[in-house]
MIKOLVEX-899882 format. One record per residue (C-alpha): residue number from 0; x, y, z. Coordinates in pm, 1 decimal. Layout:
N
(rec NUM; (X; Y; Z))
...
***
This chain:
233
(rec 0; (-16473.7; 10678.8; 8743.2))
(rec 1; (-16291.3; 10408.0; 8934.3))
(rec 2; (-15989.9; 10239.5; 8775.7))
(rec 3; (-16006.3; 9858.9; 8792.1))
(rec 4; (-15694.2; 9779.1; 8588.6))
(rec 5; (-15373.5; 9971.5; 8533.1))
(rec 6; (-15052.3; 9894.4; 8345.6))
(rec 7; (-14747.0; 10094.8; 8448.4))
(rec 8; (-14439.5; 10103.2; 8221.8))
(rec 9; (-14494.8; 9747.6; 8096.9))
(rec 10; (-14224.8; 9599.8; 7875.0))
(rec 11; (-14198.6; 9246.1; 7740.6))
(rec 12; (-13892.3; 9110.4; 7568.3))
(rec 13; (-13824.2; 8767.0; 7422.2))
(rec 14; (-13470.8; 8641.7; 7380.2))
(rec 15; (-13444.5; 8456.4; 7049.9))
(rec 16; (-13077.6; 8364.5; 7081.9))
(rec 17; (-12757.6; 8500.6; 7236.4))
(rec 18; (-12752.3; 8792.7; 6995.1))
(rec 19; (-13118.9; 8865.9; 6927.4))
(rec 20; (-13387.8; 9002.6; 7159.0))
(rec 21; (-13736.0; 9094.3; 7039.9))
(rec 22; (-13907.4; 9376.2; 7227.6))
(rec 23; (-14277.8; 9292.9; 7199.6))
(rec 24; (-14396.4; 9571.1; 7433.4))
(rec 25; (-14221.5; 9897.8; 7518.9))
(rec 26; (-14323.7; 10113.7; 7817.5))
(rec 27; (-14697.5; 10049.9; 7797.8))
(rec 28; (-14920.5; 10260.2; 8023.5))
(rec 29; (-15297.9; 10214.3; 8022.6))
(rec 30; (-15588.6; 10258.4; 8262.0))
(rec 31; (-15915.2; 10067.8; 8240.7))
(rec 32; (-16213.1; 10214.6; 8420.9))
(rec 33; (-16469.5; 9989.4; 8583.8))
(rec 34; (-16781.1; 9912.6; 8375.8))
(rec 35; (-16619.7; 9999.0; 8042.4))
(rec 36; (-16564.0; 9813.3; 7714.9))
(rec 37; (-16202.0; 9873.6; 7615.5))
(rec 38; (-16040.4; 9765.5; 7289.3))
(rec 39; (-15672.7; 9704.6; 7218.8))
(rec 40; (-15644.4; 9732.7; 6842.4))
(rec 41; (-15357.3; 9672.1; 6606.0))
(rec 42; (-15229.7; 9463.2; 6320.7))
(rec 43; (-15090.4; 9114.4; 6370.2))
(rec 44; (-14757.7; 9147.5; 6550.9))
(rec 45; (-14845.4; 9480.4; 6712.6))
(rec 46; (-14825.2; 9334.4; 7064.0))
(rec 47; (-15192.4; 9338.1; 7157.2))
(rec 48; (-15216.2; 8967.0; 7243.4))
(rec 49; (-14894.2; 8984.8; 7445.2))
(rec 50; (-15040.3; 9279.3; 7635.9))
(rec 51; (-15375.4; 9115.3; 7706.8))
(rec 52; (-15195.6; 8802.6; 7831.6))
(rec 53; (-14996.9; 9014.9; 8076.5))
(rec 54; (-15301.2; 9212.4; 8190.3))
(rec 55; (-15489.7; 8886.1; 8241.1))
(rec 56; (-15214.1; 8725.1; 8452.3))
(rec 57; (-15139.1; 8463.7; 8185.5))
(rec 58; (-14788.3; 8600.1; 8135.1))
(rec 59; (-14544.8; 8819.9; 8323.7))
(rec 60; (-14383.3; 9140.9; 8198.6))
(rec 61; (-14008.2; 9178.9; 8167.3))
(rec 62; (-14047.4; 9501.4; 8364.4))
(rec 63; (-14327.4; 9723.4; 8487.3))
(rec 64; (-14631.8; 9654.7; 8698.8))
(rec 65; (-14995.9; 9554.1; 8658.4))
(rec 66; (-15239.3; 9677.2; 8922.0))
(rec 67; (-15576.9; 9504.6; 8941.1))
(rec 68; (-15854.2; 9628.1; 9169.2))
(rec 69; (-15602.2; 9828.7; 9370.1))
(rec 70; (-15349.8; 9547.3; 9415.6))
(rec 71; (-15020.7; 9489.6; 9234.8))
(rec 72; (-15038.9; 9144.4; 9074.9))
(rec 73; (-14711.0; 9127.8; 8883.6))
(rec 74; (-14522.2; 8970.1; 9173.1))
(rec 75; (-14780.6; 8706.9; 9258.6))
(rec 76; (-14677.8; 8342.2; 9267.2))
(rec 77; (-14807.5; 8106.9; 8998.7))
(rec 78; (-15062.0; 7981.5; 9251.7))
(rec 79; (-15167.7; 8335.2; 9332.4))
(rec 80; (-15213.0; 8415.9; 8964.2))
(rec 81; (-15417.2; 8097.7; 8913.5))
(rec 82; (-15643.0; 8194.5; 9204.4))
(rec 83; (-15685.2; 8545.0; 9066.0))
(rec 84; (-15790.9; 8412.7; 8725.5))
(rec 85; (-16036.9; 8165.1; 8875.6))
(rec 86; (-16199.4; 8417.1; 9108.7))
(rec 87; (-16194.8; 8757.4; 8945.9))
(rec 88; (-16116.4; 8717.2; 8575.1))
(rec 89; (-16253.3; 8525.7; 8277.9))
(rec 90; (-16140.9; 8477.2; 7919.4))
(rec 91; (-16301.6; 8453.2; 7576.5))
(rec 92; (-16080.0; 8351.5; 7284.9))
(rec 93; (-16104.1; 8351.8; 6906.2))
(rec 94; (-16100.6; 7973.6; 6926.3))
(rec 95; (-16398.2; 7919.7; 7154.1))
(rec 96; (-16235.9; 7612.5; 7312.7))
(rec 97; (-16564.8; 7442.0; 7391.1))
(rec 98; (-16563.9; 7071.2; 7474.7))
(rec 99; (-16721.1; 6915.9; 7162.3))
(rec 100; (-16881.4; 6619.3; 7338.9))
(rec 101; (-17063.1; 6842.4; 7589.3))
(rec 102; (-17377.7; 7044.6; 7530.0))
(rec 103; (-17378.3; 7421.5; 7569.9))
(rec 104; (-17525.1; 7378.9; 7918.6))
(rec 105; (-17264.7; 7117.4; 8014.5))
(rec 106; (-16978.8; 7338.3; 7892.7))
(rec 107; (-17090.6; 7623.2; 8117.8))
(rec 108; (-17169.4; 7397.5; 8414.4))
(rec 109; (-16833.3; 7222.3; 8383.6))
(rec 110; (-16645.9; 7553.6; 8403.5))
(rec 111; (-16822.3; 7626.7; 8731.8))
(rec 112; (-16746.1; 7277.3; 8857.4))
(rec 113; (-16374.4; 7350.7; 8819.0))
(rec 114; (-16406.2; 7640.7; 9062.9))
(rec 115; (-16578.0; 7426.5; 9325.9))
(rec 116; (-16926.1; 7576.4; 9299.1))
(rec 117; (-17195.3; 7353.3; 9457.5))
(rec 118; (-17417.6; 7150.7; 9225.4))
(rec 119; (-17741.0; 7343.9; 9287.9))
(rec 120; (-17566.7; 7672.2; 9216.6))
(rec 121; (-17408.5; 7534.8; 8897.7))
(rec 122; (-17742.3; 7415.4; 8761.0))
(rec 123; (-17915.4; 7746.1; 8825.8))
(rec 124; (-17632.0; 7971.4; 8713.8))
(rec 125; (-17550.7; 7779.7; 8393.8))
(rec 126; (-17911.1; 7814.1; 8278.1))
(rec 127; (-17919.2; 8182.1; 8378.4))
(rec 128; (-17606.2; 8259.8; 8178.5))
(rec 129; (-17723.2; 8082.4; 7863.6))
(rec 130; (-18056.4; 8263.0; 7883.6))
(rec 131; (-17862.8; 8589.2; 7933.5))
(rec 132; (-17681.2; 8542.6; 7601.9))
(rec 133; (-17996.9; 8441.3; 7416.8))
(rec 134; (-17943.6; 8064.4; 7398.4))
(rec 135; (-18230.4; 7938.9; 7612.2))
(rec 136; (-18352.6; 7723.5; 7322.6))
(rec 137; (-18006.6; 7593.7; 7228.4))
(rec 138; (-17855.5; 7501.2; 7563.2))
(rec 139; (-17885.7; 7125.9; 7503.6))
(rec 140; (-17709.6; 7135.2; 7164.7))
(rec 141; (-17344.9; 7039.8; 7123.7))
(rec 142; (-17098.4; 7288.1; 6968.0))
(rec 143; (-17105.8; 7108.4; 6633.0))
(rec 144; (-17478.8; 7175.2; 6616.2))
(rec 145; (-17436.5; 7549.3; 6675.6))
(rec 146; (-17333.9; 7831.4; 6444.7))
(rec 147; (-17007.8; 8019.6; 6498.3))
(rec 148; (-17190.8; 8306.3; 6664.3))
(rec 149; (-17381.9; 8070.1; 6891.4))
(rec 150; (-17059.5; 7894.6; 6991.6))
(rec 151; (-16906.8; 8230.5; 7084.3))
(rec 152; (-17216.0; 8310.0; 7291.8))
(rec 153; (-17166.7; 7982.7; 7480.3))
(rec 154; (-16807.4; 8089.1; 7545.8))
(rec 155; (-16934.4; 8422.1; 7677.1))
(rec 156; (-17190.9; 8247.0; 7899.0))
(rec 157; (-16909.1; 8033.0; 8035.0))
(rec 158; (-16696.9; 8343.6; 8096.1))
(rec 159; (-16965.7; 8523.6; 8298.2))
(rec 160; (-17077.0; 8216.5; 8493.9))
(rec 161; (-16845.3; 8274.8; 8789.4))
(rec 162; (-16935.3; 8645.7; 8809.0))
(rec 163; (-16588.1; 8783.0; 8731.2))
(rec 164; (-16492.8; 9145.6; 8777.4))
(rec 165; (-16314.0; 9156.6; 8443.4))
(rec 166; (-16339.7; 8965.8; 8115.2))
(rec 167; (-16056.1; 8949.1; 7862.3))
(rec 168; (-16147.3; 8865.7; 7503.6))
(rec 169; (-15872.3; 8799.2; 7248.5))
(rec 170; (-15999.6; 8849.5; 6890.3))
(rec 171; (-16345.1; 8713.7; 6980.5))
(rec 172; (-16498.6; 8820.3; 6646.9))
(rec 173; (-16210.6; 8733.9; 6412.3))
(rec 174; (-16361.9; 8403.6; 6295.6))
(rec 175; (-16711.3; 8550.7; 6250.0))
(rec 176; (-16871.1; 8737.9; 5962.3))
(rec 177; (-16935.1; 9108.0; 6020.3))
(rec 178; (-17306.5; 9090.2; 6119.8))
(rec 179; (-17236.5; 8806.0; 6365.8))
(rec 180; (-16931.3; 8985.9; 6500.1))
(rec 181; (-17133.6; 9301.7; 6556.2))
(rec 182; (-17397.0; 9095.8; 6739.6))
(rec 183; (-17125.9; 8963.7; 6974.7))
(rec 184; (-16997.6; 9319.5; 7029.3))
(rec 185; (-17348.4; 9439.0; 7109.7))
(rec 186; (-17379.9; 9155.8; 7362.1))
(rec 187; (-17052.5; 9266.5; 7523.0))
(rec 188; (-17181.5; 9622.5; 7536.7))
(rec 189; (-17506.5; 9508.6; 7698.0))
(rec 190; (-17318.8; 9303.6; 7959.7))
(rec 191; (-17110.6; 9609.7; 8046.9))
(rec 192; (-17410.3; 9840.1; 8071.8))
(rec 193; (-17659.1; 9604.8; 8239.5))
(rec 194; (-17444.9; 9357.2; 8436.5))
(rec 195; (-17168.8; 9589.3; 8554.7))
(rec 196; (-16890.2; 9396.8; 8382.7))
(rec 197; (-16563.2; 9537.9; 8256.5))
(rec 198; (-16433.1; 9394.6; 7929.2))
(rec 199; (-16093.0; 9432.5; 7764.4))
(rec 200; (-16069.3; 9287.1; 7415.4))
(rec 201; (-15827.2; 9280.3; 7125.7))
(rec 202; (-15921.6; 9320.1; 6762.1))
(rec 203; (-15788.5; 9441.0; 6429.9))
(rec 204; (-16141.3; 9489.0; 6292.0))
(rec 205; (-16224.5; 9857.8; 6250.4))
(rec 206; (-16596.8; 9775.9; 6222.4))
(rec 207; (-16601.3; 9699.6; 6595.7))
(rec 208; (-16443.7; 10026.8; 6712.5))
(rec 209; (-16753.5; 10244.7; 6742.5))
(rec 210; (-16922.2; 10006.7; 6986.7))
(rec 211; (-16659.9; 10034.3; 7261.3))
(rec 212; (-16581.1; 10305.7; 7515.1))
(rec 213; (-16205.5; 10338.9; 7469.2))
(rec 214; (-15969.2; 10227.7; 7191.7))
(rec 215; (-15594.5; 10189.7; 7245.8))
(rec 216; (-15400.4; 10153.1; 6920.5))
(rec 217; (-15075.4; 9954.1; 6926.9))
(rec 218; (-14802.7; 9953.9; 6664.5))
(rec 219; (-14477.0; 9762.3; 6708.5))
(rec 220; (-14530.3; 9725.5; 7081.9))
(rec 221; (-14603.2; 10093.0; 7147.2))
(rec 222; (-14934.4; 10269.3; 7212.6))
(rec 223; (-14968.0; 10525.9; 6935.6))
(rec 224; (-15321.0; 10653.9; 6994.5))
(rec 225; (-15601.7; 10657.8; 7251.2))
(rec 226; (-15958.5; 10730.1; 7145.2))
(rec 227; (-16247.3; 10779.9; 7385.3))
(rec 228; (-16592.6; 10734.5; 7230.6))
(rec 229; (-16873.9; 10953.5; 7355.0))
(rec 230; (-17115.2; 10781.3; 7594.2))
(rec 231; (-17450.0; 10738.9; 7424.5))
(rec 232; (-17622.4; 10718.6; 7761.5))
***
């Protein structure tokens, strides 16, 4: 399988004061294969969110290198990292960050507007994405009129609208009950299998582990275990 994302000896340290430095990540090495659902799991404070922020070009490592789609991205300028995120990556967060005054359709269309997509393409693609996540009958409802699971599906529709190569999801099921969270995970799995996406997500929820392809376990900034689930296909 082809590797789309690779972390090589990633460390991340935060200087608290002149005498104290916190080492959030220590010599992290991971490989993410294309068209896989990969989970970074660990308790709060394990370093998983710090790692996903570095992998997603939202933060920079203290040392080490991130290679995305064959290119080293660690040394990119801020502008270069912004361009990379707009073009090739998308993000889904625990807090869905939808605009409350906009409908589901408008939230997805607006995200495409920010990337400069033409109007006709935005209209067509926004509807396609909401239908893809099962919200064809809810696309004209505002977030406050949607359930938590439906709001997260809008966030996923927004994330796939610009046809990214890679989606990062930080605790996307943490605010959902278990059945709704499993439904979101099954949607992720379907997008990977049917739409050729690659997804890297963080979670501390063990109920979600069996639905992914690979699980990296982090403890105190170190990878302590790697589990590869058998492919059902």
